[in-house]
C-alpha positions as CSV (number, residue, x, y, z in Angstrom):
1,M,0.0,0.0,0.0
2,D,1.5,3.3,-1.1
3,L,1.0,6.1,1.5
4,R,1.1,8.6,-1.3
5,D,-2.2,7.3,-2.6
6,D,-5.0,9.6,-1.3
7,P,-7.3,7.5,0.8
8,A,-10.2,9.8,-0.2
9,R,-9.7,9.3,-3.9
10,G,-12.7,7.7,-5.5
11,L,-15.0,8.2,-2.5
12,S,-18.0,10.5,-2.6
13,D,-18.6,13.1,0.1
14,E,-21.3,10.9,1.5
15,Q,-18.9,7.9,1.7
16,L,-16.3,10.0,3.4
17,D,-18.9,11.2,6.0
18,V,-19.7,7.6,6.7
19,A,-16.0,6.8,7.1
20,Y,-15.1,9.7,9.4
21,N,-18.2,10.9,11.1
22,V,-18.0,8.6,14.1
23,R,-20.2,10.8,16.2
24,R,-23.1,10.1,13.8
25,K,-22.2,6.5,13.7
26,A,-22.4,6.3,17.5
27,G,-25.7,8.1,17.6
28,P,-26.6,11.1,19.8
29,E,-27.7,9.1,22.9
30,R,-24.6,6.8,23.0
31,F,-22.3,9.7,22.2
32,E,-23.6,11.9,25.0
33,A,-23.5,9.0,27.5
34,L,-19.9,8.2,26.6
35,M,-18.9,11.9,27.0
36,K,-20.5,11.9,30.4
37,R,-18.7,8.7,31.3
38,Y,-15.3,10.2,30.2
39,R,-15.7,13.0,32.7
40,A,-17.2,10.9,35.5
41,D,-14.6,8.1,35.2
42,S,-11.8,10.7,35.0
43,D,-13.1,12.4,38.1
44,A,-13.2,9.1,39.9
45,A,-9.8,8.1,38.7
46,V,-8.0,11.2,40.1
47,A,-10.0,11.6,43.3
48,G,-7.5,11.4,46.1
49,L,-4.7,10.5,43.7
50,P,-1.4,12.3,44.3
51,G,-0.5,14.9,41.6
52,T,-0.5,18.5,40.6
53,P,-3.3,19.8,38.4
54,G,-3.3,23.0,36.4
55,I,0.3,23.5,35.6
56,R,1.0,26.1,32.8
57,Y,3.2,24.2,30.3
58,D,3.2,26.8,27.5
59,Q,3.8,30.4,28.1
60,T,2.7,31.4,24.6
61,S,-0.8,30.0,24.7
62,G,-1.1,29.8,28.5
63,E,-2.4,26.2,28.2
64,R,-2.2,23.9,31.2
65,L,-1.7,20.3,32.0
66,D,-2.5,18.0,35.0
67,V,0.0,15.6,36.5
68,W,-1.4,12.5,38.3
69,G,-0.1,9.4,40.0
70,T,3.3,10.6,41.2
71,E,4.9,9.5,44.5
72,D,7.3,11.4,46.7
73,G,10.9,10.3,46.5
74,E,10.7,8.6,43.1
75,L,10.8,9.4,39.4
76,R,8.0,7.6,37.6
77,P,7.7,6.8,33.9
78,V,5.0,9.0,32.4
79,F,2.1,8.5,30.0
80,V,1.3,11.8,28.2
81,F,-2.2,11.4,26.8
82,L,-3.6,13.9,24.2
83,H,-7.4,14.0,24.1
84,G,-9.5,13.7,20.9
85,G,-12.4,15.7,19.7
86,Y,-11.4,16.5,16.1
87,W,-9.2,19.4,17.4
88,M,-12.4,21.3,18.2
89,A,-13.7,19.6,21.4
90,G,-12.5,17.8,24.6
91,A,-10.6,18.8,27.7
92,K,-8.0,17.4,30.0
93,E,-10.6,16.9,32.7
94,D,-12.3,14.3,30.4
95,T,-9.1,12.4,29.8
96,A,-7.6,11.1,33.0
97,F,-9.6,7.9,33.3
98,M,-6.5,5.7,33.0
99,A,-4.6,7.6,35.8
100,R,-5.6,5.3,38.7
101,M,-4.8,2.1,36.8
102,L,-1.4,3.4,35.8
103,H,-0.6,4.8,39.2
104,G,-1.2,1.3,40.7
105,R,1.5,0.0,38.3
106,G,4.1,2.7,38.9
107,V,3.3,5.0,36.0
108,A,2.3,8.7,36.2
109,T,-0.1,10.3,33.8
110,V,0.0,13.8,32.2
111,V,-3.1,15.1,30.5
112,P,-2.6,18.5,28.6
113,D,-5.2,20.9,27.4
114,Y,-4.7,22.6,24.0
115,T,-6.5,25.5,22.4
116,L,-9.3,24.3,20.1
117,T,-10.2,25.1,16.5
118,P,-11.4,27.4,15.1
119,K,-9.7,29.7,17.6
120,V,-6.3,28.4,16.5
121,T,-5.0,26.3,13.6
122,V,-4.2,22.6,13.7
123,E,-0.6,23.6,13.2
124,E,-0.7,25.6,16.5
125,I,-2.3,22.7,18.3
126,V,0.6,20.5,17.1
127,R,3.0,23.1,18.5
128,Q,1.2,23.0,21.8
129,A,1.3,19.2,22.0
130,R,5.0,19.2,21.3
131,A,5.4,21.9,24.0
132,A,3.7,19.6,26.5
133,V,6.2,16.9,25.8
134,A,9.0,19.4,26.1
135,W,7.6,20.5,29.5
136,V,7.8,17.0,30.8
137,W,11.4,16.6,29.6
138,H,12.5,20.0,31.0
139,H,10.5,20.2,34.2
140,G,9.2,16.7,34.9
141,R,11.8,15.9,37.6
142,E,10.4,18.7,39.7
143,H,7.1,16.8,39.7
144,G,8.2,13.2,40.1
145,L,8.3,12.4,36.3
146,D,11.2,10.6,34.6
147,P,12.1,12.6,31.5
148,D,13.9,9.5,30.1
149,R,10.7,7.4,30.1
150,I,8.1,9.3,28.3
151,V,5.4,7.4,26.4
152,V,2.9,9.5,24.3
153,G,-0.6,8.4,23.4
154,G,-3.9,9.9,22.3
155,S,-7.2,9.2,20.7
156,S,-8.5,10.3,17.3
157,A,-7.2,13.9,16.8
158,G,-5.0,13.0,19.9
159,G,-3.8,10.1,17.9
160,H,-2.8,12.5,15.1
161,L,-1.0,14.7,17.7
162,T,0.7,11.6,19.0
163,G,2.0,10.9,15.5
164,M,3.3,14.4,15.3
165,T,5.4,13.9,18.4
166,M,6.8,10.6,17.0
167,V,8.3,12.0,13.8
168,E,11.6,13.8,13.4
169,G,12.5,17.4,12.8
170,W,11.0,19.3,15.8
171,Q,12.9,18.2,18.9
172,E,16.1,20.2,18.5
173,E,14.3,23.6,18.4
174,L,12.8,22.8,21.8
175,G,16.1,21.6,23.3
176,L,15.1,18.0,23.3
177,P,16.9,14.8,22.4
178,A,15.8,13.1,19.2
179,D,14.5,10.2,21.2
180,V,12.5,12.2,23.8
181,V,9.4,10.1,23.0
182,K,10.5,6.6,23.9
183,A,7.4,4.9,22.8
184,A,3.9,5.7,21.6
185,M,0.3,4.4,21.5
186,P,-2.0,6.3,19.1
187,F,-5.7,5.2,19.3
188,S,-7.8,5.6,16.1
189,G,-5.1,8.0,14.8
190,L,-5.3,10.3,11.8
191,F,-2.0,10.0,10.0
192,D,-3.0,11.4,6.6
193,L,-5.2,14.5,6.9
194,R,-6.1,14.8,3.3
195,P,-9.5,13.1,3.7
196,I,-10.5,15.7,6.3
197,L,-10.6,18.4,3.6
198,R,-13.9,17.0,2.5
199,V,-15.4,16.2,6.0
200,Y,-17.5,18.5,8.1
201,V,-14.6,18.9,10.6
202,N,-12.8,21.1,8.1
203,E,-15.2,23.9,8.8
204,N,-13.3,24.4,12.0
205,A,-9.9,22.9,11.1
206,R,-9.6,25.1,7.9
207,L,-7.0,22.8,6.3
208,D,-6.0,23.0,2.7
209,L,-4.1,20.5,0.6
210,E,-0.7,22.0,1.5
211,S,-1.3,22.2,5.3
212,A,-3.0,18.8,5.4
213,T,0.0,17.3,3.8
214,R,2.5,19.2,5.9
215,L,0.7,18.2,9.1
216,S,0.3,14.5,8.2
217,P,2.7,12.1,10.1
218,A,2.6,9.8,7.0
219,F,4.6,12.4,5.0
220,L,7.1,13.4,7.7
221,P,10.6,12.1,8.3
222,A,10.8,9.1,10.6
223,G,14.4,7.8,10.5
224,R,14.2,6.9,14.2
225,R,11.0,4.9,14.7
226,C,10.2,4.5,18.4
227,P,8.3,1.4,19.6
228,A,4.6,1.9,19.0
229,V,1.3,0.1,19.3
230,F,-1.4,1.3,16.9
231,A,-4.8,0.7,18.5
232,V,-8.2,0.9,17.0
233,G,-11.6,-0.7,17.6
234,S,-13.0,-3.2,15.3
235,E,-16.3,-1.2,15.2
236,D,-14.6,2.1,14.6
237,G,-15.3,4.3,11.5
238,S,-13.9,2.7,8.4
239,G,-11.7,5.8,7.8
240,F,-9.9,5.4,11.1
241,L,-9.4,1.6,10.6
242,D,-7.9,2.4,7.2
243,Q,-5.6,5.1,8.6
244,S,-4.1,2.7,11.1
245,R,-3.8,-0.1,8.6
246,R,-2.0,2.2,6.2
247,F,0.4,3.9,8.7
248,Q,1.4,0.9,10.9
249,P,3.4,-0.9,8.2
250,Y,5.1,2.4,7.2
251,W,6.2,2.9,10.8
252,G,7.2,-0.7,11.1
253,N,8.2,-0.8,14.8
254,G,5.1,-2.0,16.5
255,P,1.9,-4.0,16.0
256,L,-1.6,-3.0,14.9
257,L,-4.1,-3.9,17.7
258,V,-7.7,-4.1,16.6
259,A,-9.8,-4.4,19.8
260,D,-12.7,-6.7,19.1
261,G,-16.2,-5.2,19.7
262,R,-14.8,-1.7,20.5
263,D,-15.6,1.5,18.7
264,H,-14.1,4.9,18.3
265,F,-15.1,6.1,21.7
266,D,-14.9,3.2,24.0
267,V,-11.7,1.6,22.9
268,V,-9.7,4.0,25.0
269,L,-11.9,3.4,28.1
270,D,-10.3,-0.1,28.2
271,L,-7.3,1.6,29.7
272,E,-9.2,1.7,33.0
273,D,-8.8,-2.0,33.4
274,P,-5.2,-3.4,33.5
275,D,-6.4,-6.8,32.1
276,T,-7.7,-5.5,28.8
277,E,-5.7,-6.1,25.6
278,V,-4.9,-2.4,25.1
279,S,-3.8,-1.9,28.8
280,R,-1.5,-4.9,28.5
281,A,0.0,-3.5,25.3
282,L,0.5,-0.1,27.0
283,L,2.1,-1.6,30.1
284,G,4.3,-3.7,27.9
285,L,5.7,-0.5,26.3
286,F,6.6,0.7,29.8
287,R,8.2,-2.6,30.8
288,D,10.4,-2.5,27.7
289,L,11.7,0.9,28.9
290,G,13.2,-0.7,32.0
């Protein structure tokens, strides 16, 4: 499969909507119930958990992140999780549902906010996601985080942002080593943004062909390929399944995990339970870091 082939070629606008409009696929009642569960489960996961919420990580935007699951006197490996929402919705408070599970297994969790479209461009959101990783590397020790054991993950648009931290070419400007991201786990990631040009999301994302290509991990340098697990639900939108199936062989340093019976929204919730397939895969990435 040639990554240069446009995955939207030959598809009608209606077919693209079916492939990428996962909110419609879920239906309004299920979608609203899941969004409420994200917040409720995140609140429950961090209740009483050691950590530091509301840290400003980026002076330019003023955006903040929450640190959860640290312990005094030790540096813990850290999972930086970037929320989804098609770059136009979501918040860090909805995205910490895995923090308690990881804390019990010696891993801290960092959940950043980022400014949403249309207030800013997708390119600016990418800059902020990278700035969050840079904050962990430069300041993590002050908060019990091990800068040498950073794993980045995210869902949907957060999967795209994860991909944009995996590639080369941005680390030096932020004073980071090339291998600052030691491993990654994008869920339902968008690695080629060209199909988004014809999906409703672009009313806010405001991408054109040049920016969509420039902001696609599939077209960016990846000489150093960190270990990665590419996760997606078997019942996800067909566009997201196709994106992971296309990009995983290109990356070539980690498996494609298709979680049976899971869709775009509930596959990440499996991270609450250490015995699910996705949690075992994530914990395996941390074990391999030593």
